[in-house]
Each structure stands twice: as C-alpha cells, then as structure tokens.
C-alpha positions as a printed Julia matrix, in Angstrom:
132×3 Matrix{Float64}:
 -202.92  -44.78  154.53
 -204.35  -46.91  157.44
 -202.1   -48.67  159.98
 -202.01  -52.08  161.11
 -200.8   -52.42  164.92
 -199.3   -55.89  165.26
 -197.15  -56.82  168.26
 -194.21  -58.82  167.91
 -195.81  -61.86  169.59
 -198.76  -61.82  167.23
 -196.63  -61.23  164.29
 -194.73  -64.34  165.46
 -197.87  -66.18  166.02
 -199.01  -65.61  162.36
 -195.51  -66.79  161.08
 -195.68  -69.68  163.24
 -199.12  -70.5   161.99
 -197.81  -70.28  158.39
 -194.82  -72.32  158.96
 -197.07  -75.03  160.61
 -199.13  -75.3   157.8
 -196.63  -75.15  155.05
 -196.89  -76.18  152.03
 -200.45  -75.23  152.68
 -201.75  -71.7   152.97
 -202.83  -70.79  156.61
 -205.58  -68.31  157.46
 -207.16  -66.66  160.21
 -208.85  -63.36  161.67
 -207.36  -60.37  163.43
 -209.64  -58.56  165.73
 -209.37  -55.2   167.68
 -210.28  -51.53  167.44
 -208.81  -48.76  165.07
 -206.29  -51.14  163.28
 -204.95  -52.21  166.66
 -204.83  -56.21  166.72
 -206.15  -57.27  170.17
 -206.74  -60.87  169.41
 -205.49  -63.61  166.78
 -207.85  -66.28  165.94
 -206.04  -68.87  163.6
 -208.29  -71.0   161.37
 -208.11  -74.27  159.83
 -207.89  -74.14  155.92
 -210.42  -76.41  154.85
 -209.2   -76.12  151.15
 -205.94  -77.63  152.47
 -204.33  -76.09  149.46
 -200.79  -74.34  148.78
 -202.86  -71.95  146.6
 -206.1   -71.09  148.34
 -207.86  -70.83  151.44
 -211.01  -71.03  153.26
 -211.51  -70.86  157.07
 -213.44  -73.44  158.64
 -217.05  -71.96  158.81
 -217.51  -72.99  162.57
 -214.31  -71.46  163.55
 -215.28  -68.44  161.66
 -218.43  -68.33  163.38
 -217.05  -68.84  166.66
 -214.44  -66.01  166.39
 -217.22  -63.65  165.09
 -219.21  -64.32  168.24
 -216.23  -63.76  170.54
 -215.6   -60.46  168.84
 -218.98  -59.39  169.22
 -219.01  -60.5   172.91
 -215.59  -58.55  173.44
 -216.88  -55.56  171.35
 -213.98  -55.83  169.03
 -214.18  -55.3   165.37
 -212.85  -57.28  162.47
 -209.41  -55.52  161.85
 -208.07  -58.21  159.27
 -208.12  -61.53  157.64
 -204.59  -63.33  157.37
 -203.51  -65.97  155.22
 -199.97  -67.23  154.03
 -198.21  -67.39  150.61
 -195.74  -70.19  150.7
 -193.78  -69.75  147.76
 -194.67  -66.27  146.5
 -194.48  -62.43  147.66
 -196.81  -61.07  150.41
 -199.0   -59.35  147.62
 -202.57  -60.47  146.89
 -203.07  -62.79  144.06
 -205.89  -62.71  141.43
 -207.76  -65.2   143.64
 -207.1   -63.2   146.77
 -208.63  -59.88  145.07
 -211.49  -62.19  143.61
 -212.18  -63.33  147.12
 -212.1   -60.16  148.95
 -215.45  -59.92  150.39
 -214.79  -57.66  153.2
 -213.85  -54.25  152.24
 -213.29  -52.78  155.57
 -210.86  -55.3   156.59
 -207.21  -55.41  155.89
 -205.96  -58.31  153.97
 -202.83  -59.46  155.95
 -200.46  -61.76  154.03
 -197.49  -63.78  155.58
 -194.94  -64.86  152.87
 -192.56  -67.75  153.47
 -190.77  -67.34  150.15
 -187.63  -66.36  151.8
 -187.49  -69.14  154.56
 -185.19  -67.3   156.68
 -186.95  -63.79  156.34
 -190.89  -64.16  156.42
 -192.5   -61.07  155.51
 -195.94  -59.75  156.61
 -197.74  -56.96  154.43
 -201.37  -55.44  154.78
 -203.62  -54.54  151.89
 -207.04  -53.16  151.51
 -208.83  -54.67  148.75
 -212.05  -53.25  147.42
 -213.66  -53.25  144.04
 -210.66  -55.03  142.42
 -208.22  -52.35  143.57
 -205.1   -53.16  145.92
 -203.69  -50.49  148.37
 -200.89  -51.39  150.78
 -201.29  -50.11  154.24
 -198.56  -49.92  156.99
 -197.83  -52.66  159.38
 -196.15  -51.65  162.54
C-alpha cells in the first residue's frame, strides 16, 4: 500500500475547492515526490457537472510545465463527489488514464464531515491507499 502525504492546509484547500464548486464536481492536480504532496493545482471543471469532471486543458498544461520546472512528479488527480461517498464511480474508473497517479476523491456527502480518500486505478481495478 502506498501512502499519500497531505498536509492539513492542503486537505483544507481540497475541501474548500470542493465546497466552492458544489453542486458541480471540482478537480485539480497534486504534485510532489514519493507520495508527499508539495503543490496543489486547483483546476476549472470545464464539464460544469455534478457527475463528471474535465480539467481545463490550458490549466492542466500550465500545471505540468510548472511540475517539470520544479522537478516534481504528478502524485495525484483530485476531484469531488458532492452527493456520494469518496469512492471511484464507473465513470471515474473508465477515465483513469494515469495508472501511476493516485486518484483522490473529496466527498461532501456528509456536509459537516467531508471525507478525503485516495485510490490507485489501473486496468479497471481499484485499490485504496492511505492518506496521512
């Protein structure tokens, strides 16, 4: 099992992003080294949907260029589930194009207790990872 290291401030940033975008899903990228997040790149969900997400391609490219310049790796891709648990949906699994990245889901299903969970998704298989 791999570990995703997310600081309190980073976790709060993900939750705030999810709350600000609700009822639509939010999305973004996480960069760092060896599972430790060093930078969060909030993105614009160009799908504008409560059920799917697609990060603005220009923002995604800018984030990848910044990661390369800073010699950081793509650690994870995050998005929110506004009304369901923090677990990959069929759509999430079908669109999991980065098998080396963790897929981080922020659930707002319980408004007073947002939940953040991380998964590896490869070849249709879902494996939960630890978030610390």
